[in-house]
C-alpha positions in Angstrom: -10.5 17.1 -19.4 -10.4 14.7 -16.4 -7.4 14.2 -14.2 -6.9 10.6 -15.7 -6.7 12.1 -19.1 -4.3 14.8 -18.1 -1.9 12.2 -17.0 -1.5 11.0 -20.5 -0.1 14.4 -21.5 2.9 14.0 -19.1 6.1 13.4 -21.0 8.7 13.9 -18.1 9.8 11.4 -15.6 12.5 11.2 -12.9 14.2 8.1 -11.8 15.9 7.6 -8.5 17.6 4.4 -7.5 19.4 3.0 -4.4 20.5 -0.7 -3.4 17.9 -2.3 -5.3 14.9 0.0 -4.9 13.8 2.2 -7.8 11.5 5.1 -7.7 9.9 6.6 -10.7 8.3 9.9 -10.7 5.9 9.8 -13.6 2.9 8.6 -15.3 2.3 4.7 -14.6 1.5 3.9 -18.2 4.5 5.8 -19.6 6.8 4.1 -17.2 5.5 0.7 -17.9 5.7 1.2 -21.4 9.3 2.2 -21.8 11.2 1.7 -18.7 10.5 -1.8 -17.3 11.4 -5.0 -19.1 8.9 -7.7 -20.0 8.9 -10.8 -17.8 11.1 -9.2 -15.3 9.0 -8.9 -12.2 8.2 -11.5 -9.5 5.1 -9.8 -7.9 2.9 -6.9 -8.8 0.7 -5.2 -6.2 -1.8 -2.8 -7.8 -3.9 -0.3 -5.7 -5.1 2.4 -8.2 -7.2 5.4 -7.7 -10.7 4.0 -7.2 -12.6 6.5 -9.2 -15.1 7.2 -6.2 -14.1 11.0 -5.9 -11.2 10.9 -3.3 -8.6 13.9 -3.6 -5.0 12.9 -3.9 -2.6 15.8 -2.9 -5.6 18.1 -3.6 -6.6 16.6 -6.9 -10.0 15.0 -7.3 -10.0 11.7 -9.3 -13.3 10.9 -10.8 -14.4 10.3 -14.3 -17.2 8.3 -16.3 -17.1 4.5 -15.6 -16.1 3.6 -19.1 -13.3 6.1 -19.4 -11.9 5.0 -16.1 -12.0 1.3 -17.1 -10.4 1.9 -20.5 -7.4 3.7 -18.6 -7.3 0.7 -16.2 -7.2 -1.9 -18.9 -4.2 -0.2 -20.4 -1.9 -0.5 -17.3 -3.3 -3.9 -16.5 -2.3 -5.3 -19.8 1.2 -3.6 -19.2 1.5 -5.2 -15.8 0.8 -8.6 -17.3 3.6 -8.0 -19.7 6.1 -7.1 -17.0 5.2 -10.3 -14.8 7.4 -13.5 -15.1 5.9 -16.6 -16.3 5.9 -17.8 -12.4 4.7 -14.5 -11.2 1.9 -13.3 -9.2 -0.3 -10.2 -8.9 -2.6 -8.6 -6.5 -5.1 -6.1 -7.8 -7.4 -3.9 -5.9 -10.2 -1.4 -6.8 -13.5 -0.4 -5.6 -16.4 -2.8 -5.0 -18.2 -1.1 -7.9 -15.4 -1.7 -10.5 -14.0 -5.0 -9.3 -16.6 -7.3 -11.2 -15.2 -5.4 -14.4 -11.7 -6.2 -13.5 -12.6 -9.8 -12.6 -14.2 -10.4 -16.0 -11.5 -8.7 -17.9 -8.6 -10.7 -16.2 -10.3 -14.1 -17.1 -8.4 -15.6 -19.9 -5.5 -13.5 -19.4 -4.3 -14.7 -16.1 -5.4 -17.4 -13.5 -7.5 -15.8 -10.5 -6.8 -18.2 -7.5 -8.5 -16.0 -4.8 -11.2 -13.3 -4.3 -10.1 -11.8 -1.0 -12.0 -9.3 1.1 -10.0 -6.8 3.2 -12.5 -6.2 6.1 -12.1 -3.4 8.6 -14.2 -1.7 11.1 -15.1 1.9 10.3 -15.7 4.8 13.1 -16.7 7.2 10.3 -20.2 8.3 9.1 -21.9 5.1 7.6 -24.8 4.8 5.3 -28.2 5.3 6.8 -30.5 4.0 3.8 -28.3 1.2 2.6 -25.6 -1.2 3.6 -22.4 0.7 3.7 -19.3 -0.7 2.5 -16.9 -2.2 5.1 -14.3 -4.1 2.9 -12.2 -3.6 -0.2 -12.0 -6.5 -2.7 -8.7 -8.0 -4.1 -7.8 -10.5 -6.6 -5.0 -12.8 -6.2 -3.8 -14.1 -9.8 -0.9 -16.1 -11.1 0.5 -16.6 -14.5 0.8 -20.4 -14.2 -1.3 -22.2 -11.6 1.1 -25.0 -11.7 4.1 -23.1 -10.9 4.0 -20.1 -8.8 5.5 -18.9 -5.3 3.3 -19.3 -2.4 5.0 -19.6 1.0 2.4 -20.9 3.2 4.5 -21.4 6.2 5.5 -17.7 6.3 1.9 -16.4 6.7 0.2 -19.0 9.1 -2.2 -17.7 11.6 -4.0 -19.3 14.4 -6.6 -21.9 13.6 -8.9 -20.9 16.5 -11.2 -24.1 16.6 -8.1 -26.3 16.9 -5.9 -24.1 19.2 -8.6 -23.0 21.6 -10.9 -25.9 21.9 -8.3 -28.5 21.7 -10.4 -30.8 19.5 -9.3 -34.3 18.4 -9.6 -35.2 14.7 -10.9 -38.8 14.9 -10.7 -39.2 11.1 -6.9 -39.7 11.3 -5.3 -42.9 12.4 -4.3 -42.7 15.1 -6.6 -39.7 16.2 -4.6 -36.5 16.8 -5.4 -32.9 17.8 -6.3 -30.5 15.0 -3.7 -28.2 13.7 -3.2 -24.9 15.8 -2.1 -22.9 12.7 -3.6 -22.6 9.3 -3.2 -20.6 5.9 -5.4 -17.5 6.1 -8.8 -17.7 4.5 -9.9 -15.1 2.1 -11.4 -12.5 4.6 -8.4 -10.4 6.0 -9.1 -8.2 9.0 -6.8 -5.4 9.2 -7.4 -2.0 10.8 -7.0 0.9 8.5 -4.1 3.2 9.0 -5.2 6.0 11.4 -3.7 9.3 12.1 -2.2 8.4 15.4 -0.6 5.3 14.1 3.2 5.3 13.9 3.2 4.2 10.3 0.7 6.9 9.1 1.6 9.1 6.3 -0.3 11.9 4.8 -2.2 10.0 2.1 -6.1 9.0 2.0 -5.8 5.5 1.0 -2.5 4.3 2.7 -2.6 0.6 3.1 -1.2 -1.2 6.4 2.2 -2.5 6.7 0.8 -5.8 8.1 -1.5 -6.1 5.1 1.6 -5.8 2.6 3.7 -8.1 4.7 1.2 -11.1 4.2 1.3 -10.5 0.3 5.0 -10.1 -0.1 5.9 -12.9 2.4 3.5 -15.2 0.6 4.1 -14.5 -3.0 7.7 -13.6 -3.4 11.3 -14.8 -1.9 14.1 -12.8 -1.0 15.9 -11.0 -3.8 12.6 -11.1 -5.8 11.6 -7.9 -7.7 8.2 -6.4 -6.5 6.3 -3.7 -8.5 3.8 -1.0 -7.3 2.7 1.2 -10.3 0.7 3.3 -8.0 2.9 3.6 -4.9 1.3 6.4 -2.9 3.1 6.2 0.5 5.5 3.5 -1.0 4.3 1.0 1.6 5.0 -1.8 -0.8 8.5 -0.8 -1.4 9.0 -0.1 2.2 7.9 -3.6 3.1 10.0 -5.1 0.2 13.2 -3.5 1.6 12.4 -4.7 5.2 11.9 -8.3 3.8 15.1 -8.2 1.7 13.2 -7.9 -1.6 13.9 -5.5 -4.5 11.4 -3.1 -5.5 10.1 -0.7 -8.3 7.6 2.0 -7.3 5.9 4.5 -9.7 4.1 7.6 -8.5 2.8 10.8 -10.3 2.5 13.1 -7.3 5.5 15.2 -6.0 4.4 14.9 -2.4 4.1 11.2 -2.5 7.4 10.8 -4.2 9.0 12.8 -1.4 7.5 10.2 1.1 9.0 7.3 -0.9 12.4 9.0 -1.1 12.3 9.4 2.7 10.9 6.0 3.5 13.3 4.1 1.4 16.2 6.3 2.5 17.0 6.9 -1.4 17.5 10.6 -0.7 17.6 13.0 2.0 16.7 16.1 -0.1 14.3 16.7 -3.1 14.6 19.9 -5.1 16.6 21.5 -2.3 13.9 20.6 0.3 15.0 18.4 3.3 12.7 15.4 3.6 11.3 14.8 7.0 8.2 13.1 8.3 5.3 15.7 9.0 5.0 16.2 12.8 1.5 15.4 13.8 -0.6 17.9 15.7 -0.5 16.1 19.1 3.2 15.5 18.6 3.8 19.1 18.0 1.9 19.9 21.2 4.1 17.4 23.2 7.1 19.1 21.9 5.9 22.5 22.8 4.9 21.4 26.3 8.4 20.0 26.7 10.0 23.1 25.6 8.2 25.1 28.1 9.1 22.5 31.0 12.8 22.9 30.1 12.6 26.7 30.0 11.3 26.4 33.7 14.5 24.6 34.6 16.8 27.2 33.3 18.0 30.3 35.5 15.7 33.2 35.1 13.0 30.8 33.8 10.1 33.4 34.2 11.8 36.0 31.9 12.7 33.3 29.4 9.1 32.1 29.3 7.7 35.6 28.8 10.5 36.4 26.0 9.5 33.1 24.3 5.8 33.9 24.4 6.5 37.5 22.9 8.5 35.8 20.0 5.8 33.4 19.3 3.1 35.9 19.2 1.2 34.7 22.3 
C-alpha cells in the first residue's frame, strides 16, 4: 500500500483556530470534503507532494503515475468547489505531471498564466540530459472577467526603461518608458537554504517572497486563503503578515507543530513546547559564547574544567 493510499484510511482530525487562522491536522481530502464550505475561499495555493520520491518527515512519497493523478484529481475538484466565483487558484507540481494537470483543468477553470519558478542550483545536476532548474505553476481564475489582480502591489523594475532611459516615440508627446511593470511568467527566487532565517526543517519549503507576490496579487485584506498541503505553513504565515485569513491543512505532526508555532496559534503541542529548531552553526555560536562568559567569571579555569566534565569532553 502506498503512502497516498494510507492517507485515505485516516479518520481522525484535529482543528486549531486563532484570530482568523485555522490549522487542520489531517488528510486533505477528508478536510476539504467535510470541513470547508463551498464557495467560501478567495484564493487557493496548492503545492502538493510531487510524486518524485522525496521524503517528508521520513516517509517516502512515490507511487504509479495513474494512481497519483487519480488522487490529485480528487483534491483538485474539491478545491474548485471551495473557491468563490471571483476566486483564484495557483497550483504547482513536477514538470512531469504538470501537462496532466493543465489538460485536466481546462474546461473546469480559466488558466490565465503558465508560470515558471526559476532558481539556481548548487547541487548535483544531470550529466547526460538537461537538469530541471524550475518548477511550473498554473495561475487560474473562476471568471476571467471578474477576479482580483492587484497589479500595483507587485510591480517590478522594468530594466529596459529604468536603466537605459529610453524614450517611447510612439506616444504623443514622446515620453520615457515606464520604470515599473507587472512581472512576467518567469519568476526568479532562490530556494530556501539551511542558513536562511526563514528556513524550517522541510524538503520543499517555498520562499516567503514567492508567496508574498501571489497573495498580494490575488487577494485583498480580510480575504480567506486556503493551502491544502501546508508543509511549513508559509502560505498561512504570509497571509497573517498581510492581514488576510487562512486555512492550512497538513497531515504530518512535525509540520503541524511548525504551523502552530509560526502562526502563534499555540505554544505547546501534546505537552511539547514549540520552539524553532536550533541550527548547527547557531548551536556552535551559543556554545562558544557560553565558554567566553565562563572565562569572565571568578575562578574561570575551574568552572571551564567542571563544564567539560559534565558535557563529557
